[in-house]
C-alpha positions, 0 to 999 in steps of 0.5 A, a space after each residue: 582663698 588668697 591666691 584665688 582672689 589675687 587671680 580674679 583681680 589679675 583677670 579684672 585688671 588684665 595682668 598676669 601674676 608674673 607681671 604683678 610680682 614684678 610691679 609689686 617688687 616681689 620675688 618671682 613665683 612667690 605669690 603661688 605659695 600664699 595659700 600655704 604661707 601667709 605673706 608679709 603684710 608689706 608684700 600683701 599691701 603692695 600687691 593690693 595697691 597694684 591691683 587697685 584693691 585692699 589687702 582685706 579684700 584679697 584676704 576675703 574680707 569686706 570691700 569698701 563698697 560693702 562698708 559704704 552700703 552698711 553705713 548708708 543702711 545704718 543711717 537710713 534706719 536711724 531716720 525712721 
C-alpha cells in the first residue's frame, strides 16, 4: 500500500521515484522495498515533504482534508 500511494503521489506531482529518492536524500531503489520493510520515520517524512503530503496519508491514513471535513461536520452537529 505504501509504495502504491507513493507512486500515485509521484504521478500527481510529475516526478519519478528515482528523482524523489534524490530529492529526499534516500539511497537509490530503496523506496521499492518499502512495502516489505517499513522505512525509518525520518525517511518517510522526507519523502512526504517532497511530495507535499503527510507520512500518515502515504501510509493510507486520513488526509488533512478529511480532518477538516470531520471538524466542520462535528461543529455543525453541535449547533443543531
